[in-house]
N, CA, C and O atoms as a GROMACS GRO file, in nm:
protein
  476
    1MET      N    1  -1.412  -0.180   0.263
    1MET     CA    2  -1.323  -0.142   0.370
    1MET      C    3  -1.405  -0.129   0.498
    1MET      O    4  -1.517  -0.079   0.496
    2HIS      N    5  -1.349  -0.173   0.607
    2HIS     CA    6  -1.409  -0.147   0.737
    2HIS      C    7  -1.298  -0.116   0.836
    2HIS      O    8  -1.182  -0.149   0.814
    3VAL      N    9  -1.336  -0.054   0.944
    3VAL     CA   10  -1.240  -0.005   1.042
    3VAL      C   11  -1.243  -0.093   1.165
    3VAL      O   12  -1.349  -0.129   1.215
    4THR      N   13  -1.123  -0.129   1.214
    4THR     CA   14  -1.110  -0.202   1.339
    4THR      C   15  -1.017  -0.124   1.430
    4THR      O   16  -0.947  -0.033   1.384
    5SER      N   17  -1.016  -0.158   1.557
    5SER     CA   18  -0.927  -0.090   1.652
    5SER      C   19  -0.794  -0.162   1.657
    5SER      O   20  -0.788  -0.285   1.666
    6GLY      N   21  -0.688  -0.083   1.652
    6GLY     CA   22  -0.554  -0.138   1.660
    6GLY      C   23  -0.493  -0.109   1.795
    6GLY      O   24  -0.563  -0.072   1.890
    7ALA      N   25  -0.364  -0.125   1.803
    7ALA     CA   26  -0.292  -0.099   1.928
    7ALA      C   27  -0.306   0.047   1.968
    7ALA      O   28  -0.299   0.135   1.882
    8GLY      N   29  -0.326   0.072   2.093
    8GLY     CA   30  -0.336   0.208   2.142
    8GLY      C   31  -0.464   0.279   2.101
    8GLY      O   32  -0.474   0.401   2.113
    9GLY      N   33  -0.562   0.203   2.053
    9GLY     CA   34  -0.690   0.262   2.015
    9GLY      C   35  -0.691   0.323   1.877
    9GLY      O   36  -0.793   0.378   1.836
   10ALA      N   37  -0.581   0.315   1.803
   10ALA     CA   38  -0.578   0.370   1.668
   10ALA      C   39  -0.668   0.286   1.577
   10ALA      O   40  -0.674   0.164   1.590
   11SER      N   41  -0.738   0.353   1.486
   11SER     CA   42  -0.824   0.279   1.394
   11SER      C   43  -0.743   0.234   1.273
   11SER      O   44  -0.660   0.308   1.221
   12ILE      N   45  -0.769   0.111   1.230
   12ILE     CA   46  -0.701   0.053   1.116
   12ILE      C   47  -0.808   0.015   1.015
   12ILE      O   48  -0.902  -0.058   1.047
   13GLU      N   49  -0.794   0.065   0.893
   13GLU     CA   50  -0.890   0.035   0.788
   13GLU      C   51  -0.849  -0.092   0.717
   13GLU      O   52  -0.746  -0.096   0.649
   14GLN      N   53  -0.930  -0.196   0.733
   14GLN     CA   54  -0.904  -0.322   0.665
   14GLN      C   55  -0.954  -0.312   0.521
   14GLN      O   56  -1.051  -0.242   0.493
   15ILE      N   57  -0.888  -0.380   0.431
   15ILE     CA   58  -0.927  -0.384   0.290
   15ILE      C   59  -0.996  -0.517   0.266
   15ILE      O   60  -0.942  -0.622   0.305
   16THR      N   61  -1.113  -0.516   0.204
   16THR     CA   62  -1.185  -0.638   0.173
   16THR      C   63  -1.169  -0.666   0.025
   16THR      O   64  -1.226  -0.597  -0.060
   17CYS      N   65  -1.092  -0.769  -0.007
   17CYS     CA   66  -1.062  -0.806  -0.145
   17CYS      C   67  -1.120  -0.944  -0.172
   17CYS      O   68  -1.075  -1.044  -0.115
   18ALA      N   69  -1.220  -0.950  -0.257
   18ALA     CA   70  -1.285  -1.076  -0.294
   18ALA      C   71  -1.332  -1.152  -0.169
   18ALA      O   72  -1.321  -1.275  -0.163
   19GLY      N   73  -1.383  -1.078  -0.071
   19GLY     CA   74  -1.434  -1.140   0.051
   19GLY      C   75  -1.329  -1.171   0.156
   19GLY      O   76  -1.362  -1.221   0.263
   20HIS      N   77  -1.204  -1.142   0.128
   20HIS     CA   78  -1.095  -1.168   0.222
   20HIS      C   79  -1.049  -1.037   0.285
   20HIS      O   80  -1.029  -0.938   0.215
   21GLU      N   81  -1.032  -1.039   0.417
   21GLU     CA   82  -0.984  -0.921   0.488
   21GLU      C   83  -0.832  -0.912   0.473
   21GLU      O   84  -0.761  -1.008   0.500
   22VAL      N   85  -0.784  -0.795   0.431
   22VAL     CA   86  -0.642  -0.772   0.414
   22VAL      C   87  -0.601  -0.662   0.512
   22VAL      O   88  -0.661  -0.555   0.514
   23ASP      N   89  -0.499  -0.689   0.591
   23ASP     CA   90  -0.447  -0.593   0.688
   23ASP      C   91  -0.344  -0.504   0.618
   23ASP      O   92  -0.237  -0.552   0.582
   24PRO      N   93  -0.376  -0.375   0.598
   24PRO     CA   94  -0.282  -0.287   0.530
   24PRO      C   95  -0.145  -0.279   0.596
   24PRO      O   96  -0.043  -0.271   0.528
   25VAL      N   97  -0.142  -0.282   0.727
   25VAL     CA   98  -0.015  -0.272   0.799
   25VAL      C   99   0.074  -0.393   0.769
   25VAL      O  100   0.195  -0.379   0.754
   26ALA      N  101   0.015  -0.511   0.759
   26ALA     CA  102   0.091  -0.631   0.726
   26ALA      C  103   0.150  -0.622   0.586
   26ALA      O  104   0.263  -0.662   0.562
   27VAL      N  105   0.071  -0.569   0.492
   27VAL     CA  106   0.120  -0.554   0.354
   27VAL      C  107   0.234  -0.452   0.350
   27VAL      O  108   0.335  -0.474   0.283
   28GLU      N  109   0.216  -0.340   0.421
   28GLU     CA  110   0.321  -0.238   0.426
   28GLU      C  111   0.451  -0.295   0.484
   28GLU      O  112   0.559  -0.272   0.431
   29HIS      N  113   0.437  -0.369   0.593
   29HIS     CA  114   0.555  -0.428   0.657
   29HIS      C  115   0.623  -0.525   0.561
   29HIS      O  116   0.746  -0.526   0.551
   30CYS      N  117   0.547  -0.605   0.491
   30CYS     CA  118   0.603  -0.699   0.395
   30CYS      C  119   0.678  -0.625   0.285
   30CYS      O  120   0.792  -0.660   0.252
   31LEU      N  121   0.616  -0.522   0.228
   31LEU     CA  122   0.680  -0.445   0.122
   31LEU      C  123   0.812  -0.384   0.168
   31LEU      O  124   0.910  -0.380   0.093
   32MET      N  125   0.816  -0.336   0.292
   32MET     CA  126   0.936  -0.271   0.342
   32MET      C  127   1.049  -0.370   0.371
   32MET      O  128   1.162  -0.330   0.402
   33GLN      N  129   1.020  -0.499   0.362
   33GLN     CA  130   1.126  -0.600   0.374
   33GLN      C  131   1.199  -0.619   0.242
   33GLN      O  132   1.306  -0.680   0.238
   34HIS      N  133   1.142  -0.567   0.133
   34HIS     CA  134   1.204  -0.580   0.002
   34HIS      C  135   1.327  -0.488  -0.005
   34HIS      O  136   1.324  -0.377   0.048
   35ARG      N  137   1.431  -0.534  -0.069
   35ARG     CA  138   1.559  -0.462  -0.076
   35ARG      C  139   1.549  -0.324  -0.140
   35ARG      O  140   1.633  -0.239  -0.112
   36ALA      N  141   1.449  -0.299  -0.226
   36ALA     CA  142   1.439  -0.172  -0.298
   36ALA      C  143   1.349  -0.070  -0.230
   36ALA      O  144   1.347   0.046  -0.271
   37VAL      N  145   1.275  -0.111  -0.127
   37VAL     CA  146   1.170  -0.026  -0.069
   37VAL      C  147   1.216   0.045   0.058
   37VAL      O  148   1.264  -0.018   0.152
   38LEU      N  149   1.201   0.177   0.058
   38LEU     CA  150   1.230   0.257   0.176
   38LEU      C  151   1.105   0.271   0.262
   38LEU      O  152   1.109   0.247   0.383
   39GLU      N  153   0.994   0.312   0.200
   39GLU     CA  154   0.866   0.328   0.269
   39GLU      C  155   0.754   0.278   0.179
   39GLU      O  156   0.766   0.279   0.057
   40ALA      N  157   0.646   0.234   0.242
   40ALA     CA  158   0.530   0.190   0.165
   40ALA      C  159   0.403   0.212   0.246
   40ALA      O  160   0.400   0.191   0.368
   41ILE      N  161   0.300   0.254   0.177
   41ILE     CA  162   0.166   0.268   0.235
   41ILE      C  163   0.069   0.204   0.136
   41ILE      O  164   0.082   0.222   0.015
   42VAL      N  165  -0.028   0.130   0.188
   42VAL     CA  166  -0.128   0.071   0.099
   42VAL      C  167  -0.267   0.119   0.138
   42VAL      O  168  -0.295   0.147   0.254
   43VAL      N  169  -0.351   0.128   0.037
   43VAL     CA  170  -0.491   0.166   0.056
   43VAL      C  171  -0.577   0.072  -0.028
   43VAL      O  172  -0.529   0.007  -0.121
   44GLY      N  173  -0.704   0.067   0.006
   44GLY     CA  174  -0.799  -0.008  -0.075
   44GLY      C  175  -0.858   0.083  -0.181
   44GLY      O  176  -0.896   0.197  -0.152
   45ILE      N  177  -0.865   0.033  -0.303
   45ILE     CA  178  -0.928   0.110  -0.411
   45ILE      C  179  -1.040   0.025  -0.470
   45ILE      O  180  -1.033  -0.098  -0.468
   46PRO      N  181  -1.144   0.090  -0.523
   46PRO     CA  182  -1.257   0.014  -0.578
   46PRO      C  183  -1.214  -0.078  -0.693
   46PRO      O  184  -1.130  -0.043  -0.775
   47ASP      N  185  -1.275  -0.195  -0.695
   47ASP     CA  186  -1.250  -0.292  -0.801
   47ASP      C  187  -1.384  -0.358  -0.835
   47ASP      O  188  -1.451  -0.413  -0.746
   48ALA      N  189  -1.423  -0.352  -0.959
   48ALA     CA  190  -1.554  -0.403  -1.002
   48ALA      C  191  -1.571  -0.552  -0.973
   48ALA      O  192  -1.682  -0.596  -0.941
   49LEU      N  193  -1.466  -0.629  -0.984
   49LEU     CA  194  -1.475  -0.773  -0.964
   49LEU      C  195  -1.457  -0.815  -0.819
   49LEU      O  196  -1.528  -0.903  -0.771
   50ARG      N  197  -1.364  -0.752  -0.748
   50ARG     CA  198  -1.326  -0.794  -0.612
   50ARG      C  199  -1.386  -0.709  -0.501
   50ARG      O  200  -1.372  -0.743  -0.384
   51GLY      N  201  -1.452  -0.600  -0.535
   51GLY     CA  202  -1.502  -0.507  -0.433
   51GLY      C  203  -1.396  -0.401  -0.406
   51GLY      O  204  -1.419  -0.282  -0.428
   52GLU      N  205  -1.282  -0.445  -0.358
   52GLU     CA  206  -1.166  -0.359  -0.339
   52GLU      C  207  -1.042  -0.438  -0.378
   52GLU      O  208  -1.043  -0.561  -0.380
   53CYS      N  209  -0.937  -0.366  -0.409
   53CYS     CA  210  -0.807  -0.430  -0.425
   53CYS      C  211  -0.703  -0.340  -0.361
   53CYS      O  212  -0.730  -0.225  -0.328
   54VAL      N  213  -0.584  -0.395  -0.345
   54VAL     CA  214  -0.476  -0.325  -0.277
   54VAL      C  215  -0.398  -0.240  -0.377
   54VAL      O  216  -0.358  -0.287  -0.483
   55LYS      N  217  -0.378  -0.113  -0.341
   55LYS     CA  218  -0.288  -0.026  -0.416
   55LYS      C  219  -0.178   0.017  -0.321
   55LYS      O  220  -0.204   0.061  -0.209
   56ALA      N  221  -0.053   0.004  -0.368
   56ALA     CA  222   0.063   0.041  -0.287
   56ALA      C  223   0.127   0.169  -0.340
   56ALA      O  224   0.144   0.186  -0.461
   57PHE      N  225   0.162   0.257  -0.250
   57PHE     CA  226   0.241   0.376  -0.280
   57PHE      C  227   0.378   0.348  -0.221
   57PHE      O  228   0.392   0.326  -0.100
   58VAL      N  229   0.480   0.349  -0.305
   58VAL     CA  230   0.612   0.304  -0.264
   58VAL      C  231   0.717   0.412  -0.287
   58VAL      O  232   0.724   0.472  -0.395
   59VAL      N  233   0.797   0.437  -0.184
   59VAL     CA  234   0.914   0.524  -0.194
   59VAL      C  235   1.034   0.430  -0.199
   59VAL      O  236   1.053   0.347  -0.110
   60LEU      N  237   1.114   0.445  -0.303
   60LEU     CA  238   1.228   0.357  -0.322
   60LEU      C  239   1.352   0.407  -0.250
   60LEU      O  240   1.368   0.527  -0.225
   61LYS      N  241   1.439   0.314  -0.217
   61LYS     CA  242   1.568   0.349  -0.158
   61LYS      C  243   1.655   0.413  -0.267
   61LYS      O  244   1.635   0.388  -0.385
   62PRO      N  245   1.750   0.496  -0.226
   62PRO     CA  246   1.841   0.556  -0.324
   62PRO      C  247   1.909   0.446  -0.408
   62PRO      O  248   1.956   0.346  -0.355
   63GLY      N  249   1.913   0.469  -0.539
   63GLY     CA  250   1.975   0.373  -0.630
   63GLY      C  251   1.878   0.273  -0.691
   63GLY      O  252   1.910   0.210  -0.792
   64ALA      N  253   1.760   0.257  -0.631
   64ALA     CA  254   1.659   0.166  -0.688
   64ALA      C  255   1.584   0.240  -0.798
   64ALA      O  256   1.565   0.361  -0.790
   65HIS      N  257   1.543   0.167  -0.901
   65HIS     CA  258   1.477   0.229  -1.015
   65HIS      C  259   1.336   0.172  -1.035
   65HIS      O  260   1.316   0.051  -1.035
   66ALA      N  261   1.241   0.262  -1.050
   66ALA     CA  262   1.101   0.224  -1.070
   66ALA      C  263   1.079   0.183  -1.214
   66ALA      O  264   1.113   0.256  -1.307
   67ASP      N  265   1.021   0.065  -1.232
   67ASP     CA  266   0.981   0.021  -1.364
   67ASP      C  267   0.877  -0.090  -1.349
   67ASP      O  268   0.848  -0.134  -1.238
   68GLU      N  269   0.821  -0.135  -1.462
   68GLU     CA  270   0.718  -0.238  -1.457
   68GLU      C  271   0.772  -0.369  -1.398
   68GLU      O  272   0.698  -0.443  -1.333
   69GLY      N  273   0.899  -0.396  -1.422
   69GLY     CA  274   0.959  -0.517  -1.367
   69GLY      C  275   0.959  -0.516  -1.215
   69GLY      O  276   0.930  -0.617  -1.152
   70LEU      N  277   0.992  -0.402  -1.157
   70LEU     CA  278   0.992  -0.391  -1.011
   70LEU      C  279   0.850  -0.395  -0.958
   70LEU      O  280   0.826  -0.453  -0.852
   71GLU      N  281   0.756  -0.336  -1.028
   71GLU     CA  282   0.616  -0.341  -0.986
   71GLU      C  283   0.570  -0.486  -0.976
   71GLU      O  284   0.508  -0.524  -0.877
   72SER      N  285   0.598  -0.566  -1.077
   72SER     CA  286   0.561  -0.708  -1.076
   72SER      C  287   0.635  -0.784  -0.966
   72SER      O  288   0.577  -0.870  -0.899
   73GLU      N  289   0.762  -0.751  -0.948
   73GLU     CA  290   0.841  -0.816  -0.844
   73GLU      C  291   0.785  -0.791  -0.705
   73GLU      O  292   0.779  -0.882  -0.622
   74LEU      N  293   0.742  -0.667  -0.679
   74LEU     CA  294   0.684  -0.633  -0.548
   74LEU      C  295   0.553  -0.707  -0.526
   74LEU      O  296   0.526  -0.755  -0.416
   75ALA      N  297   0.471  -0.717  -0.631
   75ALA     CA  298   0.345  -0.790  -0.618
   75ALA      C  299   0.371  -0.938  -0.585
   75ALA      O  300   0.305  -0.994  -0.498
   76ARG      N  301   0.467  -0.999  -0.654
   76ARG     CA  302   0.502  -1.140  -0.626
   76ARG      C  303   0.562  -1.155  -0.486
   76ARG      O  304   0.538  -1.256  -0.419
   77PHE      N  305   0.640  -1.057  -0.442
   77PHE     CA  306   0.702  -1.059  -0.311
   77PHE      C  307   0.595  -1.064  -0.201
   77PHE      O  308   0.605  -1.142  -0.107
   78VAL      N  309   0.491  -0.980  -0.215
   78VAL     CA  310   0.382  -0.978  -0.116
   78VAL      C  311   0.301  -1.107  -0.125
   78VAL      O  312   0.262  -1.164  -0.022
   79GLU      N  313   0.274  -1.152  -0.246
   79GLU     CA  314   0.198  -1.277  -0.261
   79GLU      C  315   0.270  -1.393  -0.192
   79GLU      O  316   0.206  -1.474  -0.125
   80ALA      N  317   0.401  -1.400  -0.209
   80ALA     CA  318   0.479  -1.508  -0.146
   80ALA      C  319   0.485  -1.492   0.006
   80ALA      O  320   0.484  -1.591   0.079
   81GLY      N  321   0.490  -1.368   0.053
   81GLY     CA  322   0.501  -1.343   0.197
   81GLY      C  323   0.370  -1.345   0.272
   81GLY      O  324   0.366  -1.377   0.391
   82LEU      N  325   0.261  -1.310   0.202
   82LEU     CA  326   0.130  -1.302   0.270
   82LEU      C  327   0.024  -1.386   0.199
   82LEU      O  328  -0.008  -1.497   0.242
   83SER      N  329  -0.029  -1.332   0.089
   83SER     CA  330  -0.132  -1.406   0.014
   83SER      C  331  -0.158  -1.336  -0.119
   83SER      O  332  -0.118  -1.222  -0.139
   84VAL      N  333  -0.226  -1.404  -0.206
   84VAL     CA  334  -0.261  -1.346  -0.336
   84VAL      C  335  -0.356  -1.227  -0.318
   84VAL      O  336  -0.350  -1.132  -0.396
   85HIS      N  337  -0.442  -1.231  -0.218
   85HIS     CA  338  -0.537  -1.122  -0.196
   85HIS      C  339  -0.468  -0.997  -0.142
   85HIS      O  340  -0.517  -0.885  -0.163
   86ALA      N  341  -0.356  -1.014  -0.073
   86ALA     CA  342  -0.281  -0.901  -0.018
   86ALA      C  343  -0.188  -0.838  -0.121
   86ALA      O  344  -0.139  -0.727  -0.100
   87SER      N  345  -0.164  -0.908  -0.229
   87SER     CA  346  -0.072  -0.859  -0.331
   87SER      C  347  -0.127  -0.735  -0.400
   87SER      O  348  -0.242  -0.736  -0.444
   88PRO      N  349  -0.048  -0.628  -0.410
   88PRO     CA  350  -0.097  -0.506  -0.474
   88PRO      C  351  -0.131  -0.527  -0.621
   88PRO      O  352  -0.052  -0.584  -0.697
   89ARG      N  353  -0.249  -0.481  -0.661
   89ARG     CA  354  -0.288  -0.485  -0.802
   89ARG      C  355  -0.232  -0.364  -0.875
   89ARG      O  356  -0.216  -0.364  -0.997
   90GLU      N  357  -0.202  -0.260  -0.798
   90GLU     CA  358  -0.140  -0.140  -0.852
   90GLU      C  359  -0.027  -0.097  -0.758
   90GLU      O  360  -0.040  -0.105  -0.636
   91VAL      N  361   0.082  -0.052  -0.818
   91VAL     CA  362   0.194   0.005  -0.741
   91VAL      C  363   0.225   0.139  -0.804
   91VAL      O  364   0.249   0.149  -0.924
   92GLU      N  365   0.225   0.242  -0.722
   92GLU     CA  366   0.263   0.375  -0.769
   92GLU      C  367   0.389   0.417  -0.695
   92GLU      O  368   0.392   0.424  -0.572
   93PHE      N  369   0.494   0.444  -0.771
   93PHE     CA  370   0.620   0.488  -0.713
   93PHE      C  371   0.616   0.639  -0.697
   93PHE      O  372   0.587   0.711  -0.792
   94ILE      N  373   0.644   0.686  -0.577
   94ILE     CA  374   0.640   0.830  -0.547
   94ILE      C  375   0.769   0.870  -0.477
   94ILE      O  376   0.838   0.786  -0.419
   95GLU      N  377   0.800   0.999  -0.482
   95GLU     CA  378   0.924   1.048  -0.421
   95GLU      C  379   0.917   1.053  -0.270
   95GLU      O  380   1.015   1.025  -0.201
   96LYS      N  381   0.799   1.091  -0.217
   96LYS     CA  382   0.781   1.093  -0.072
   96LYS      C  383   0.634   1.078  -0.041
   96LYS      O  384   0.548   1.107  -0.125
   97LEU      N  385   0.605   1.033   0.080
   97LEU     CA  386   0.467   1.016   0.124
   97LEU      C  387   0.414   1.148   0.176
   97LEU      O  388   0.487   1.224   0.240
   98PRO      N  389   0.286   1.178   0.150
   98PRO     CA  390   0.229   1.301   0.205
   98PRO      C  391   0.210   1.285   0.356
   98PRO      O  392   0.154   1.186   0.402
   99ARG      N  393   0.256   1.383   0.430
   99ARG     CA  394   0.248   1.375   0.576
   99ARG      C  395   0.179   1.498   0.633
   99ARG      O  396   0.185   1.607   0.577
  100SER      N  397   0.113   1.477   0.745
  100SER     CA  398   0.049   1.587   0.817
  100SER      C  399   0.156   1.663   0.895
  100SER      O  400   0.272   1.623   0.899
  101ALA      N  401   0.115   1.774   0.956
  101ALA     CA  402   0.208   1.853   1.037
  101ALA      C  403   0.263   1.771   1.154
  101ALA      O  404   0.374   1.795   1.200
  102ALA      N  405   0.184   1.674   1.200
  102ALA     CA  406   0.228   1.588   1.310
  102ALA      C  407   0.319   1.475   1.264
  102ALA      O  408   0.373   1.401   1.346
  103GLY      N  409   0.335   1.459   1.132
  103GLY     CA  410   0.424   1.357   1.079
  103GLY      C  411   0.357   1.229   1.033
  103GLY      O  412   0.423   1.141   0.978
  104GLY      N  413   0.226   1.218   1.055
  104GLY     CA  414   0.155   1.098   1.012
  104GLY      C  415   0.128   1.099   0.862
  104GLY      O  416   0.115   1.206   0.801
  105VAL      N  417   0.121   0.982   0.803
  105VAL     CA  418   0.092   0.971   0.660
  105VAL      C  419  -0.055   1.003   0.636
  105VAL      O  420  -0.142   0.953   0.707
  106GLU      N  421  -0.082   1.085   0.537
  106GLU     CA  422  -0.218   1.125   0.503
  106GLU      C  423  -0.278   1.024   0.405
  106GLU      O  424  -0.280   1.046   0.284
  107ARG      N  425  -0.328   0.912   0.460
  107ARG     CA  426  -0.386   0.806   0.378
  107ARG      C  427  -0.504   0.856   0.296
  107ARG      O  428  -0.521   0.815   0.181
  108ALA      N  429  -0.585   0.944   0.353
  108ALA     CA  430  -0.702   0.994   0.280
  108ALA      C  431  -0.660   1.065   0.152
  108ALA      O  432  -0.728   1.055   0.050
  109ARG      N  433  -0.550   1.135   0.157
  109ARG     CA  434  -0.500   1.204   0.038
  109ARG      C  435  -0.457   1.103  -0.069
  109ARG      O  436  -0.478   1.126  -0.188
  110LEU      N  437  -0.399   0.994  -0.026
  110LEU     CA  438  -0.361   0.889  -0.120
  110LEU      C  439  -0.484   0.821  -0.180
  110LEU      O  440  -0.489   0.795  -0.300
  111ARG      N  441  -0.583   0.794  -0.096
  111ARG     CA  442  -0.706   0.732  -0.145
  111ARG      C  443  -0.783   0.820  -0.241
  111ARG      O  444  -0.852   0.771  -0.330
  112SER      N  445  -0.770   0.952  -0.223
  112SER     CA  446  -0.849   1.045  -0.304
  112SER      C  447  -0.801   1.054  -0.447
  112SER      O  448  -0.866   1.116  -0.531
  113GLY      N  449  -0.687   0.992  -0.475
  113GLY     CA  450  -0.638   0.990  -0.612
  113GLY      C  451  -0.562   1.115  -0.652
  113GLY      O  452  -0.570   1.160  -0.766
  114THR      N  453  -0.487   1.172  -0.557
  114THR     CA  454  -0.403   1.287  -0.590
  114THR      C  455  -0.317   1.250  -0.710
  114THR      O  456  -0.254   1.144  -0.710
  115PRO      N  457  -0.313   1.333  -0.812
  115PRO     CA  458  -0.238   1.300  -0.933
  115PRO      C  459  -0.091   1.272  -0.906
  115PRO      O  460  -0.033   1.323  -0.810
  116ARG      N  461  -0.034   1.189  -0.991
  116ARG     CA  462   0.109   1.154  -0.980
  116ARG      C  463   0.193   1.281  -0.982
  116ARG      O  464   0.158   1.379  -1.047
  117GLY      N  465   0.303   1.277  -0.911
  117GLY     CA  466   0.395   1.388  -0.910
  117GLY      C  467   0.361   1.497  -0.811
  117GLY      O  468   0.446   1.582  -0.781
  118VAL      N  469   0.239   1.497  -0.758
  118VAL     CA  470   0.197   1.601  -0.662
  118VAL      C  471   0.249   1.568  -0.524
  118VAL      O  472   0.277   1.659  -0.446
  119LEU      N  473   0.262   1.441  -0.494
  119LEU     CA  474   0.301   1.399  -0.359
  119LEU      C  475   0.442   1.435  -0.328
  119LEU      O  476   0.490   1.407  -0.218
   0.00000   0.00000   0.00000
C-alpha cells in the first residue's frame, strides 16, 4: 500500500496487488453500482502471493441477503467493471460501517481486523 494525494489534498491509500495499483475509491464506486449494495469500503490486506489483496466491507440494501453466492457475484461484478486485480478476494458483510464523530469511515479500524459483529 502507498499513499497518494486525492482531490482537496485528501490522502488515498492505493492497494498494490501483484504489482498492480488498485484505487480503493474506484472499487468502492463499482461495488455501490450493484443492486444489492448500499455502502462499501475496501482496504488492502496482506497476501503471501500477491503482496496485498482487496477486502471489501459491504452494507447491503434492505431485502438483500448475504451469502457465498452474493460474495462471488460481487467479485465477478468488480472484475467485469474494473479488473481482476481490483476484484475483492474477501467480502465481509456488515450491518454498518464504523464512523468517526465527524462522520468519516474509520478505515484503520477495518484494516485492524475488528472481529465480525463488532462494527
